VOPAGU-2260 file (C-alpha; in pm, 1 decimal, decimal comma):
REM VOPAGU-2260
SITE   aa  ch    i         X         Y         Z
SITE  MET   A    0    5135,6    6328,5    3333,8
SITE  ASN   A    1    4797,6    6379,9    3174,4
SITE  TRP   A    2    4906,2    6151,6    2896,4
SITE  ILE   A    3    4975,3    5876,8    3146,0
SITE  ILE   A    4    4636,3    5921,7    3313,3
SITE  PHE   A    5    4448,3    5914,1    2982,7
SITE  GLY   A    6    4650,9    5611,0    2878,2
SITE  ALA   A    7    4565,6    5429,5    3199,1
SITE  LEU   A    8    4195,8    5512,4    3159,0
SITE  GLY   A    9    4209,2    5387,1    2801,9
SITE  VAL   A   10    4363,3    5058,7    2913,3
SITE  VAL   A   11    4099,8    5018,5    3185,6
SITE  LEU   A   12    3817,2    5086,6    2938,9
SITE  PHE   A   13    3966,0    4843,6    2690,0
SITE  LEU   A   14    4003,6    4572,8    2951,4
SITE  GLY   A   15    3642,7    4623,2    3059,9
SITE  LEU   A   16    3491,1    4572,7    2713,1
SITE  ARG   A   17    3322,4    4236,8    2653,7
SITE  THR   A   18    3137,4    4114,2    2343,8
SITE  VAL   A   19    2858,4    3858,9    2373,1
SITE  GLN   A   20    2755,8    3673,7    2057,0
SITE  GLN   A   21    2393,3    3659,8    1945,7
SITE  GLY   A   22    2214,2    3355,5    2095,7
SITE  ASN   A   23    2425,7    3372,3    2410,5
SITE  VAL   A   24    2425,8    3549,1    2746,4
SITE  ALA   A   25    2711,9    3585,4    2992,6
SITE  VAL   A   26    2710,1    3555,8    3370,1
SITE  VAL   A   27    2921,9    3814,1    3555,9
SITE  THR   A   28    3053,4    3758,0    3910,1
SITE  ILE   A   29    3236,4    3976,4    4162,2
SITE  PHE   A   30    3500,6    3787,3    4354,8
SITE  GLY   A   31    3319,0    3461,1    4273,8
SITE  LYS   A   32    2969,5    3582,2    4371,1
SITE  TYR   A   33    2692,0    3625,6    4114,0
SITE  ARG   A   34    2655,6    3986,7    4004,6
SITE  ARG   A   35    2452,0    4017,7    3686,4
SITE  VAL   A   36    2379,1    3891,6    3332,5
SITE  ILE   A   37    2501,8    4068,5    3020,8
SITE  ARG   A   38    2318,5    4037,1    2690,8
SITE  PRO   A   39    2434,4    3995,5    2327,6
SITE  GLY   A   40    2639,4    4285,5    2194,5
SITE  LEU   A   41    2912,6    4508,4    2338,0
SITE  ASN   A   42    2913,4    4526,2    2718,7
SITE  PHE   A   43    3135,9    4681,3    2985,9
SITE  ILE   A   44    3249,4    4520,1    3309,2
SITE  ILE   A   45    3464,3    4662,6    3585,7
SITE  PRO   A   46    3817,6    4536,8    3517,5
SITE  PHE   A   47    3988,6    4334,8    3788,4
SITE  ILE   A   48    3663,9    4331,6    3992,6
SITE  GLU   A   49    3391,4    4183,8    3769,4
SITE  THR   A   50    3460,8    3859,5    3587,5
SITE  VAL   A   51    3271,4    3682,4    3309,0
SITE  PHE   A   52    3210,3    3355,6    3488,0
SITE  LYS   A   53    3030,8    3162,0    3214,5
SITE  ARG   A   54    2875,4    3207,2    2871,9
SITE  VAL   A   55    2538,0    3036,7    2834,1
SITE  SER   A   56    2394,7    2950,3    2491,3
SITE  THR   A   57    2020,5    3003,6    2448,5
SITE  GLN   A   58    2017,6    2819,5    2116,4
SITE  ASN   A   59    1877,4    2470,1    2062,2
SITE  ARG   A   60    2114,8    2182,6    2133,5
SITE  SER   A   61    2090,8    1822,1    2019,1
SITE  VAL   A   62    2252,1    1500,0    2131,6
SITE  GLU   A   63    2229,3    1143,0    2003,8
SITE  LEU   A   64    2162,6     856,7    2243,2
SITE  GLU   A   65    2231,4     484,3    2203,3
SITE  PHE   A   66    2140,6     249,9    2487,4
SITE  GLN   A   67    1990,2     -85,8    2573,6
SITE  ALA   A   68    1676,7    -180,4    2769,3
SITE  VAL   A   69    1523,2    -511,4    2879,6
SITE  THR   A   70    1154,1    -595,3    2838,4
SITE  ASN   A   71     930,1    -770,5    3088,3
SITE  ASP   A   72     988,5   -1103,6    2908,0
SITE  GLN   A   73    1369,7   -1058,7    2920,2
SITE  ALA   A   74    1428,7    -947,8    2560,8
SITE  ASN   A   75    1708,4    -701,4    2487,1
SITE  VAL   A   76    1594,7    -386,1    2304,3
SITE  TYR   A   77    1841,4    -142,0    2147,9
SITE  PHE   A   78    1743,3     222,5    2105,4
SITE  LYS   A   79    1887,1     499,1    1890,4
SITE  SER   A   80    1735,5     838,1    1958,7
SITE  MET   A   81    1792,3    1210,3    1921,6
SITE  LEU   A   82    1733,6    1464,3    2199,9
SITE  LEU   A   83    1656,9    1831,1    2127,4
SITE  PHE   A   84    1665,2    2079,4    2418,0
SITE  SER   A   85    1756,1    2435,4    2506,8
SITE  VAL   A   86    1769,5    2685,9    2791,1
SITE  GLN   A   87    1415,7    2747,0    2908,9
SITE  ASP   A   88    1436,5    3125,2    2853,6
SITE  ALA   A   89    1681,2    3415,1    2888,8
SITE  GLU   A   90    1542,7    3543,3    3217,9
SITE  GLU   A   91    1792,3    3613,0    3495,4
SITE  GLU   A   92    1670,7    3342,1    3732,5
SITE  THR   A   93    1680,0    3081,1    3456,9
SITE  ILE   A   94    2031,8    3180,5    3354,1
SITE  LYS   A   95    2145,6    3154,4    3718,8
SITE  LYS   A   96    2013,2    2795,7    3732,6
SITE  VAL   A   97    2190,3    2701,8    3410,1
SITE  ALA   A   98    2516,7    2860,9    3519,6
SITE  PHE   A   99    2540,8    2721,9    3870,2
SITE  LYS   A  100    2349,6    2387,4    3878,2
SITE  PHE   A  101    2628,2    2185,6    3711,8
SITE  ILE   A  102    3001,0    2223,6    3730,8
SITE  ASP   A  103    3038,4    2192,1    3352,7
SITE  ASP   A  104    2852,3    2086,1    3035,9
SITE  LYS   A  105    2987,5    1733,8    3060,7
SITE  SER   A  106    2814,3    1681,7    3393,5
SITE  LEU   A  107    2491,7    1830,6    3253,3
SITE  MET   A  108    2490,2    1598,6    2952,1
SITE  GLN   A  109    2571,4    1296,6    3166,6
SITE  ALA   A  110    2282,5    1370,4    3403,7
SITE  LEU   A  111    2041,7    1444,3    3118,4
SITE  ILE   A  112    2128,1    1132,3    2919,0
SITE  ARG   A  113    2121,1     898,9    3218,5
SITE  THR   A  114    1786,8    1040,9    3332,1
SITE  ILE   A  115    1628,5     983,5    2990,6
SITE  GLU   A  116    1777,1     635,3    2959,8
SITE  GLY   A  117    1649,6     545,7    3305,7
SITE  ASN   A  118    1297,3     661,2    3223,3
SITE  ILE   A  119    1287,4     463,9    2898,6
SITE  ARG   A  120    1429,7     152,3    3065,3
SITE  SER   A  121    1172,9     167,9    3346,2
SITE  PHE   A  122     890,7     205,4    3093,5
SITE  VAL   A  123    1013,5     -75,8    2865,0
SITE  ALA   A  124    1060,8    -307,2    3165,3
SITE  THR   A  125     681,0    -311,8    3212,8
SITE  LYS   A  126     612,0    -412,2    2850,3
SITE  LYS   A  127     653,3    -732,5    2654,7
SITE  GLN   A  128     877,6    -771,5    2354,0
SITE  ALA   A  129     588,3    -784,6    2105,0
SITE  GLU   A  130     448,7    -455,7    2238,4
SITE  VAL   A  131     760,9    -239,7    2218,1
SITE  LEU   A  132     762,5    -174,8    1843,6
SITE  GLY   A  133     408,9     -39,0    1858,6
SITE  LEU   A  134     475,8     187,5    2157,9
SITE  ARG   A  135     720,4     435,1    2001,6
SITE  ARG   A  136     485,0     731,2    2049,7
SITE  GLU   A  137     388,7     620,9    2401,4
SITE  ILE   A  138     755,3     592,8    2502,9
SITE  VAL   A  139     827,8     946,6    2380,2
SITE  ASP   A  140     522,3    1090,7    2558,1
SITE  HIS   A  141     612,5     910,4    2881,5
SITE  VAL   A  142     971,2    1038,7    2876,8
SITE  LYS   A  143     873,6    1396,7    2795,7
SITE  GLU   A  144     617,3    1398,0    3074,5
SITE  GLN   A  145     872,3    1275,5    3326,9
SITE  ILE   A  146    1178,7    1465,8    3204,5
SITE  ASP   A  147    1024,2    1809,6    3151,9
SITE  THR   A  148     959,1    1851,8    3524,4
SITE  ILE   A  149    1313,2    1747,7    3613,6
SITE  ILE   A  150    1511,5    1955,4    3365,2
SITE  GLU   A  151    1298,0    2265,2    3426,5
SITE  GLN   A  152    1459,2    2269,1    3771,0
SITE  TRP   A  153    1793,4    2289,9    3588,5
SITE  GLY   A  154    1674,5    2578,0    3368,0
SITE  TYR   A  155    1627,5    2370,5    3052,8
SITE  HIS   A  156    1331,6    2265,5    2837,9
SITE  LEU   A  157    1299,4    1943,5    2636,2
SITE  HIS   A  158    1168,5    2028,6    2286,8
SITE  ASP   A  159    1167,3    1686,2    2127,3
SITE  LEU   A  160    1275,6    1327,5    2171,5
SITE  GLN   A  161    1289,0    1118,9    1854,8
SITE  ILE   A  162    1334,0     743,5    1872,6
SITE  ASN   A  163    1487,9     672,9    1533,5
SITE  ASP   A  164    1556,6     301,6    1564,0
SITE  ILE   A  165    1440,3      11,0    1779,8
SITE  THR   A  166    1612,4    -324,4    1726,6
SITE  PHE   A  167    1637,8    -660,4    1900,7
SITE  ASP   A  168    1891,8    -940,3    1916,2
SITE  GLU   A  169    1937,2   -1128,3    1588,8
SITE  ILE   A  170    1769,8   -1444,6    1714,5
SITE  ILE   A  171    1465,2   -1243,1    1824,4
SITE  LEU   A  172    1447,6   -1063,5    1490,9
SITE  LYS   A  173    1458,4   -1400,4    1314,7
SITE  SER   A  174    1179,5   -1541,3    1530,9
SITE  MET   A  175     970,6   -1226,8    1474,8
SITE  SER   A  176    1015,3   -1265,5    1100,1
SITE  GLN   A  177     901,1   -1626,3    1124,9
SITE  VAL   A  178     593,9   -1519,5    1322,5
SITE  VAL   A  179     508,1   -1257,2    1059,8
SITE  ALA   A  180     561,0   -1509,4     780,0
SITE  SER   A  181     342,4   -1769,7     950,8
SITE  ASN   A  182      69,6   -1511,3    1011,4
SITE  ASN   A  183      83,4   -1414,1     644,4
SITE  LEU   A  184      57,0   -1779,7     541,3
SITE  LYS   A  185    -235,2   -1825,1     778,0
SITE  ALA   A  186    -411,4   -1519,9     635,6
SITE  ALA   A  187    -343,8   -1640,6     280,7
SITE  ALA   A  188    -483,6   -1986,9     362,6
SITE  GLU   A  189    -793,0   -1833,2     519,5
SITE  ASN   A  190    -845,4   -1609,6     217,4
SITE  GLU   A  191    -793,8   -1903,5     -17,5
SITE  GLY   A  192   -1042,9   -2112,6     182,9
SITE  GLN   A  193   -1297,7   -1832,2     172,8
SITE  ALA   A  194   -1247,4   -1794,8    -202,9
SITE  LEU   A  195   -1287,0   -2171,6    -255,3
SITE  LEU   A  196   -1599,5   -2173,5     -39,5
SITE  ILE   A  197   -1748,1   -1886,2    -237,0
SITE  THR   A  198   -1659,7   -2058,2    -566,5
SITE  LYS   A  199   -1816,6   -2387,9    -462,7
SITE  THR   A  200   -2121,0   -2212,9    -318,9
SITE  LYS   A  201   -2174,8   -2018,8    -638,7
SITE  ALA   A  202   -2123,0   -2334,8    -846,5
SITE  ALA   A  203   -2377,4   -2522,3    -632,2
SITE  GLU   A  204   -2621,8   -2234,2    -662,7
SITE  ALA   A  205   -2571,3   -2228,7   -1040,2
SITE  GLU   A  206   -2620,2   -2605,5   -1063,4
SITE  GLY   A  207   -2931,3   -2586,6    -847,4
SITE  ASN   A  208   -3069,1   -2305,5   -1058,1
SITE  ALA   A  209   -2991,9   -2504,0   -1375,0
SITE  ILE   A  210   -3173,8   -2810,3   -1237,2
SITE  LYS   A  211   -3464,3   -2592,7   -1131,1
SITE  ILE   A  212   -3481,4   -2430,5   -1474,0
SITE  ALA   A  213   -3456,9   -2769,2   -1649,0
SITE  ALA   A  214   -3731,6   -2912,8   -1427,1
SITE  GLN   A  215   -3950,1   -2612,3   -1493,9
SITE  ALA   A  216   -3890,2   -2645,6   -1867,2
SITE  GLU   A  217   -3963,4   -3019,9   -1854,6
SITE  ARG   A  218   -4283,5   -2956,2   -1662,1
SITE  GLU   A  219   -4393,7   -2694,1   -1910,4
SITE  ALA   A  220   -4300,2   -2924,6   -2202,3
SITE  ALA   A  221   -4495,8   -3213,7   -2048,6
SITE  GLN   A  222   -4789,3   -2983,2   -1990,9
SITE  LEU   A  223   -4773,6   -2869,2   -2351,1
SITE  ARG   A  224   -4744,5   -3230,0   -2472,5
SITE  GLY   A  225   -5046,4   -3327,1   -2264,5
SITE  GLN   A  226   -5238,6   -3033,0   -2398,4
SITE  GLY   A  227   -5135,3   -3134,3   -2752,5
SITE  VAL   A  228   -5249,9   -3492,8   -2699,6
SITE  ALA   A  229   -5578,0   -3370,4   -2550,3
SITE  LEU   A  230   -5634,1   -3135,5   -2842,7
SITE  PHE   A  231   -5547,5   -3416,3   -3084,8
SITE  ARG   A  232   -5795,8   -3649,9   -2923,1
SITE  GLU   A  233   -6055,0   -3375,9   -2917,2
SITE  GLU   A  234   -6007,3   -3312,4   -3286,9
SITE  VAL   A  235   -6017,5   -3686,1   -3362,3
SITE  ALA   A  236   -6341,1   -3722,3   -3166,6
SITE  ARG   A  237   -6487,0   -3420,5   -3340,6
SITE  GLY   A  238   -6385,3   -3558,3   -3680,6
SITE  MET   A  239   -6528,3   -3901,2   -3605,3
SITE  GLN   A  240   -6850,4   -3741,0   -3485,0
SITE  ASN   A  241   -6886,3   -3542,8   -3805,4
SITE  ALA   A  242   -6796,4   -3846,2   -4015,9
SITE  ALA   A  243   -7051,3   -4064,6   -3835,6
SITE  LYS   A  244   -7316,6   -3800,1   -3882,9
SITE  GLU   A  245   -7246,4   -3781,7   -4256,0
SITE  MET   A  246   -7251,1   -4164,4   -4279,7
SITE  GLN   A  247   -7590,7   -4175,4   -4110,8
SITE  GLU   A  248   -7726,0   -3907,1   -4342,8
SITE  ALA   A  249   -7603,4   -4117,0   -4638,6
SITE  ASN   A  250   -7766,7   -4432,8   -4488,8
SITE  LEU   A  251   -7429,1   -4599,5   -4450,9
SITE  ASP   A  252   -7302,0   -4810,5   -4162,2
SITE  ALA   A  253   -7101,2   -4596,4   -3919,0
SITE  ASN   A  254   -6877,7   -4897,5   -3847,9
SITE  MET   A  255   -6709,7   -4829,3   -4180,4
SITE  ILE   A  256   -6542,0   -4536,5   -4011,2
SITE  MET   A  257   -6384,3   -4772,1   -3759,3
SITE  PHE   A  258   -6271,0   -4999,9   -4038,7
SITE  SER   A  259   -6125,8   -4708,4   -4231,7
SITE  MET   A  260   -5937,1   -4587,0   -3925,1
SITE  TRP   A  261   -5804,7   -4937,9   -3869,4
SITE  THR   A  262   -5674,9   -4964,0   -4222,0
SITE  GLU   A  263   -5522,1   -4615,6   -4197,5
SITE  ALA   A  264   -5350,5   -4723,9   -3878,9
SITE  ILE   A  265   -5203,5   -5029,1   -4051,8
SITE  LYS   A  266   -5082,9   -4803,9   -4332,8
SITE  ASN   A  267   -4921,1   -4568,9   -4081,5
SITE  PHE   A  268   -4751,4   -4865,5   -3911,1
SITE  ALA   A  269   -4604,8   -4968,6   -4243,3
SITE  GLU   A  270   -4482,3   -4617,2   -4335,8
SITE  TYR   A  271   -4326,2   -4515,3   -4003,9
SITE  GLY   A  272   -4239,9   -4847,4   -3843,7
SITE  LYS   A  273   -3866,7   -4797,0   -3919,0
SITE  GLY   A  274   -3796,0   -5168,3   -3948,7
SITE  ASN   A  275   -4017,2   -5288,0   -3663,1
SITE  VAL   A  276   -4205,3   -5612,7   -3736,5
SITE  ILE   A  277   -4585,2   -5603,2   -3697,4
SITE  PHE   A  278   -4778,7   -5929,8   -3732,9
SITE  LEU   A  279   -5132,4   -5900,7   -3879,2
SITE  ASP   A  280   -5370,7   -6177,3   -3984,7
SITE  GLY   A  281   -5424,3   -6111,0   -4357,1
SITE  SER   A  282   -5652,6   -6409,5   -4421,6
SITE  THR   A  283   -6024,9   -6385,2   -4503,7
SITE  GLU   A  284   -6114,0   -6529,3   -4166,6
SITE  GLY   A  285   -5886,4   -6274,1   -4000,0
SITE  MET   A  286   -6051,1   -5991,8   -4191,5
SITE  GLN   A  287   -6398,2   -6114,4   -4094,7
SITE  LYS   A  288   -6291,3   -6145,6   -3732,7
SITE  THR   A  289   -6155,0   -5792,3   -3736,7
SITE  MET   A  290   -6474,3   -5659,0   -3896,0
SITE  ARG   A  291   -6690,6   -5832,6   -3636,7
SITE  GLU   A  292   -6483,7   -5682,4   -3356,1
SITE  VAL   A  293   -6497,9   -5335,5   -3508,8
SITE  MET   A  294   -6874,8   -5361,2   -3563,8
SITE  ALA   A  295   -6917,2   -5491,9   -3208,6
SITE  MET   A  296   -6730,4   -5187,4   -3078,2
SITE  GLY   A  297   -6961,0   -4968,8   -3282,7
SITE  ARG   A  298   -7269,9   -5137,2   -3139,5
SITE  VAL   A  299   -7132,0   -5102,0   -2786,1
SITE  GLY   A  300   -7093,2   -4732,9   -2851,1
SITE  GLN   A  301   -7450,4   -4702,8   -2976,1
SITE  VAL   A  302   -7588,8   -4892,6   -2674,9
SITE  GLU   A  303   -7400,1   -4664,3   -2435,4
SITE  LYS   A  304   -7559,0   -4363,1   -2604,5
């Protein structure tokens, strides 16, 4: 008899043992009504009275989403994203929400996915096609802000939403590529025009500087030539003055200097004429005429003094 009693107690104890895996909690009910939560490890429930209604995972869960949205300018946008979420915490009230809000996990995932898709579609519907690609971060922030409040009522928390891919219809992608190509060509043409302008400007500046330098050099050369001619004339005048003084001291006619210079000039014409023809009157009358003119010039000079 005792053996039967101990056997029955052993069976009851064995039937009441429940193991909960790490990262999970279990919800226990009595005749369908919530009773308590049991934690990871070995637990005991009252056989035939308490029932493990549902096991709830507190670990992170992920799901991939693929859906379509339409922009404000009627362009189709295709999204591929990844959703990371988990139970908000392991507190009793949170576990009760998770266990009893949805009939099963399929209904939970359907509600979660449709809610996120609806938020993204409503956001994209206010934007133009050209803006969508640059709003990846803004879309994620908008969805998290809207979704966190909703799923917290279900006992869950949204950790991350990653939008991995954003694509358009093929014809739109082709037109976008053409726009990018044309913008690149425009930028290249502008850069080339700027480079050509800089090149021509620098060339004009260099040419202007060269002309300025050449003009400056020519001015300096002319100034030096003028100074040379002036110095030459000054030296000639000084030489003639000294020669005239010596001629006067020797009681000679100073007009001989003029005659000598004239003959030296004729000699110079002959030596450096380089083939040029010079006509001179070589007759006696021509010589006398030349001497009279030279002597007359000498007398004019003496009268002026």
